[in-house]
C-alpha positions as CSV (number, residue, x, y, z in Angstrom):
1,M,-24.1,8.3,-1.7
2,T,-24.1,7.2,-5.3
3,E,-22.1,10.2,-6.3
4,T,-19.4,9.5,-3.7
5,R,-19.2,5.9,-4.6
6,D,-18.8,6.9,-8.3
7,R,-16.1,9.4,-7.4
8,I,-14.2,6.7,-5.4
9,H,-14.6,4.3,-8.3
10,E,-13.3,6.9,-10.8
11,L,-10.3,7.6,-8.5
12,I,-9.4,4.0,-8.3
13,N,-9.8,3.5,-12.0
14,S,-7.6,6.5,-12.7
15,L,-4.9,5.3,-10.3
16,K,-5.0,1.8,-11.9
17,Q,-4.6,3.4,-15.4
18,Q,-1.7,5.5,-14.3
19,R,-0.1,2.5,-12.6
20,D,-0.6,0.4,-15.7
21,E,0.9,3.0,-18.0
22,L,3.9,3.4,-15.8
23,A,4.4,-0.4,-15.6
24,V,5.1,-0.4,-19.3
25,R,7.9,2.0,-18.8
26,M,9.4,0.4,-15.7
27,H,11.6,-2.1,-17.5
28,L,14.0,0.8,-18.3
29,A,13.8,2.4,-14.8
30,G,16.5,2.5,-12.2
31,A,16.4,0.7,-8.9
32,E,15.1,3.7,-6.9
33,A,12.2,4.1,-9.2
34,K,11.4,0.4,-9.1
35,Q,11.3,0.5,-5.3
36,E,9.0,3.5,-5.4
37,W,6.9,1.6,-8.0
38,S,6.6,-1.5,-5.8
39,R,5.5,0.6,-2.8
40,L,2.8,2.5,-4.9
41,D,1.6,-0.7,-6.7
42,D,1.0,-2.3,-3.3
43,K,-0.9,0.8,-2.1
44,V,-3.1,0.9,-5.2
45,N,-4.0,-2.8,-4.7
46,Q,-4.8,-2.2,-1.0
47,L,-6.9,0.8,-1.9
48,S,-8.9,-1.2,-4.5
49,H,-9.4,-4.2,-2.1
50,R,-10.5,-1.9,0.7
51,F,-13.0,-0.1,-1.5
52,D,-14.8,-3.3,-2.6
53,P,-16.5,-4.0,0.7
54,L,-17.2,-0.3,1.2
55,K,-19.2,0.2,-2.0
56,Q,-22.4,-0.4,0.0
57,A,-21.4,2.1,2.8
58,V,-24.1,4.6,3.7
59,G,-24.6,7.8,5.7
60,E,-21.8,10.0,7.0
61,S,-19.2,7.2,7.0
62,T,-19.3,7.4,3.2
63,D,-18.0,11.0,3.3
64,D,-15.2,10.0,5.8
65,V,-14.3,7.1,3.6
66,W,-14.2,9.4,0.5
67,I,-11.9,11.9,2.3
68,S,-9.5,9.1,3.4
69,L,-9.4,7.5,0.0
70,K,-8.9,10.9,-1.7
71,L,-5.9,11.6,0.5
72,L,-4.4,8.2,-0.3
73,G,-5.2,8.7,-4.0
74,E,-3.4,12.1,-3.9
75,E,-0.4,10.4,-2.3
76,L,-0.3,7.8,-5.0
77,Q,-0.6,10.4,-7.8
78,H,2.3,12.3,-6.4
79,G,4.3,9.1,-6.2
80,F,3.4,8.3,-9.8
81,Q,4.6,11.8,-10.8
82,R,7.9,11.3,-9.0
83,I,8.4,8.0,-11.0
84,R,7.5,9.8,-14.3
85,K,10.1,12.5,-13.6
86,S,12.8,9.8,-13.0
87,L,12.0,7.9,-16.2
């Protein structure tokens, strides 16, 4: 359980770091990239807020939570890559 919680925490921290790095470059970005940015920024915030109460989750539900968060994290990473390519 601790390992899964650590992996979720690492995923969220990585996504926040990517988000923050891209934010610095966004002032030069076009409107389409800014829209994508806004959508992804909201999702990172939602992910982080949803994880907070789940930190104490136990048993099999922890694995289900990890799988769901991992899929969302992958979606966010792909979105960040699209933004990087457009900058």
